[in-house]
N, C-alpha and C positions, 0 to 999 in steps of 0.2 A: 491209449488207443490200441485196440486189439487188431489182430491180423485181418479180420473181416472189415473193420473200419478203414484200414489202410487200403484194401482192395476197392472198397466202395468210393473212397476219396479219390483214388487214382482214376476210377471209371468216370466220376463226375468231372474230372479235369482232363479227360482224354483228348479233347479237342486242342486244349492248350499244349499238352505234351506232344501231340503229333505235329502241330504247326511249328512249335519251337525246335523240335528235332529235325524237321525238314529244313528249317533255316540253317541249322548247324551243318547238315549234310551238304547243302548248296554252298555254304561258305567254305567248307573243307574241300569240296571238289574244285572250286575256283582257285583256292590257294595252292592245291597240289598241281593243278594244270599250269600254274605260273612258274613252278619250279623247273630248273634246267635238269634234264635227265643225266644221271651219272652211270658210267659203265665200269665194271670190275673184271679184271683178268688176273689169273694166278699161274705161277710157275712152281712146280714141285721140284725141290732140291734135296739132294742126299749128301751127307758127310761120310765119305768112304774111309774106312780104316786102312792103314798101310797093308799092302799085299802080303808082307811077311808075317803079319799077325791078324789075318782075316778071321780066323776062328777063335781068337783069344777073347774071353768074356771081358777082360779088363779093357781091351782095345775097343770093343763094342760100346762099353760104358763111356769111354772117353769120347767116342763119336757122338753119342747121345748128349753128353755135356756140351760139346762144341755146337751141336745143333741148337740147343737152348741159348747158348751165348750169341750165336749168329742171329737168332731170332730177336734177341734184345737189341743188338746193334742195328738191325734193319728198322725196327720199330722206333728207335730213338731219334731217327732223322739224320743220322750221321752220313748216310749215303745220298741224301736228297739232291745236293748240288751236283755231285758226279753223275747221278742217274739222269738228272735233267739235261746235263751236257751231252751224255751219250745218246739219250733219246732224241735230242735235237740235232744230231750230227755234228757236235762240237760247238753249237750255238747256245749261249746261255739265255737267249731270249725266249726259250721254251717256257710255257706257263708252269706254275708251281705244281709239283707232283705230290701225290698222296700214296705213300708206300708203307705197307705194314707186313708183318710176318707172324706166323703161328706154327707151333710144333705139331707133329702128328703123333698124338698119344705119347708114349715113352720110347719112340723109335728114333733112329738117326735121320729122320726126314722132317722137312719143314716146308711150309708154303710161303711164297713171297707174293703178295697181292698188291695190285695197283688200281687206283681209281682215277678216272678221267672223264671229261665230258664227251669224248668220242670213243667208240669201240676200238678203233685202230690205235688211238693214243694209249689206251689202257693196256692193250696187248704189247705195244712197243716198250712201255715202261717196265712191265713185268718181265719182258725178255732181256732187257739190259741190266736189270737189278742184280742178278747173280754175277755178272761181269764186274760191276762196281764193287761187290762184296769181295771178290777175289783180289781186286786191286788193293783194297783196304787191308785185307789180311796179309798179302804178300809184302806190304810195306813194313811190317813188324819183323822182329827178330825170329829167325827160323820160320818165316811165314810162307816161303815158297812151297814147301811141302804141304802145308795146310791148305794153301790156295788151290793146289791141284786136287785136293780131296773134295772140293765143292763141285759136285756134278749135277747137271740138270737131268732129272728123270723124266719129267713131262713138261714140254715147253708150253708157254701161254698161247692161247688162241683168242681171237677177237670174239667177244660175246655177241650174241644175236639180239639180246634185249637188255635194257638198262636194269641195273640192280636197285636203283632208287630214283625217284620215289615209287613205291609199290601202290598204285592207285587203288586197287581192289582192297588190299589189306588196310591201308591207311584210312580209306573212306569207311570201311566197316568199323574200324576202331573209333573213328570220329562219331559215327552214328550211335554206337554203343555207349560211348561216354556222354553223348547228348541225351540219350534216353535216361541214363542214371541221373544226370544232373537235373534235367527238367522234371523227372519224377520226384526228386527230392525237393525241388522248388515248388511243385504243385502241392506236396504235403505240407510245406511250410506255409503256403498261402491258405491251405485248408485249416491249419491250426490257428493261424492269426485271425481267421474270420470269426465274428461274433454272432453269426447266424447259424441256426440249426437247419440242415438241408431238408429233412423230411420228418413226418410224424413218427416213423419207426425209430429214428435216432432220438427224438424227444422222449419217447417212452423208455428207451434204454437208459437215458441220462437220469430221469426222475423216477423211474420205476413205477409209473402210474399210467393207466390208459388215457388216451386222448378222447375226450367226449365229443369234440366238434372243432371245426376249423373255420376261419373267416377267409373267404376267397379274396384274392386281390382284384380290385375294381379300378378300371381306368376312369378317372374323374375328368370331365371336360368343363372348363370354365366358360360360362356364358356371358356374352357382352350385355351391357345394360340396354333394356328395351327390346331384347330378342327373347324368343321362346323356342324351346326344342321342338323339332318336327314330331308330329304325332305318328304313332305306329300305323301301318296300313289298315288295321281293323278299325281304329278310331277315325281315320280319314274317310273310310267308307261309310261310317255311321251305322246306327242300328236300324232295324226294320221300321221302328216307330218314327225315327227322324226322317227316313225317306218318305214315309206316308204323309208326314206334315208338309214336306216340301211339295209333294204331289198335289195336296189340297189347296195350296196357296195359289190364288188366281194370277194369271199372267197379266202384265201391264203392257199398255201400248196398243 
C-alpha cells in the first residue's frame, strides 16, 4: 500500500475515525474530571559550608555531596512519619504525605516538594520537611553541626492551582493517542476488506482500464398476486388510448 493509498483509505474511513476519537475524548474528559486534584508546594534548601571554610573549594564540594545525600534521604521516605506528625501538630492521624526532593544542578541547593489534596496541606508539609531533616541529621554522630548547615532559602507557598491532573494536557494527549489508534484501526479494516473501493483502485491493481460498471440496484420483492405500479406516463396513457375511451358510449 502506497502513501497515496493510505491517505485515501483514511479519507474513506474519516467518519469512523472522527466518531471513535470523539468517544475517546469524552471518556478521557469524564475520567479526568473524576480524579481528585493534587497540589504541590516546594521549599528551597541550602547546605551551607562552615563559616571558617566558606571559600574553600573542597568545602563547597562537600556541601554539594551532602545536598545529594539529603535528597536521597528525603526521597527514600525516611522522613514521612516525622513530617506527618509535624504537619498535624503532633497528631499521627494526618493523612499520608508524599514528599520528594531533587538537587539544583551541581550546586549545594535542593528542593523539597510535597503533594497533597489541599493547597494548604502541601505548603504545610513542604514547610516542616526541612525541620524533620535537621532532626534526623542531628541524631547522628557529629550531626549537630551538619543540622545547622541546613538552611531554608525559599519557604514553600500555597499553590494557586493543582499540579495534577492537567486537564488540557491530558485531554490533548488522549485525543492524539485516539487519533493514532483509530487511524491504525481504520487501515486494518481497510486491509482486511475484500472489496475494491473504486474503479481507479481496480485499474491500479490489475493495470488495465475499466470498460464498464454495473450499478447497484435495489431489488424489491413482490408479493404473489400484485403488480408494480405503473409510472405516471403509463398511467396517463397514450393519445390513442384516450381517444378510444372518448369514443366509447356512455351507459345508463
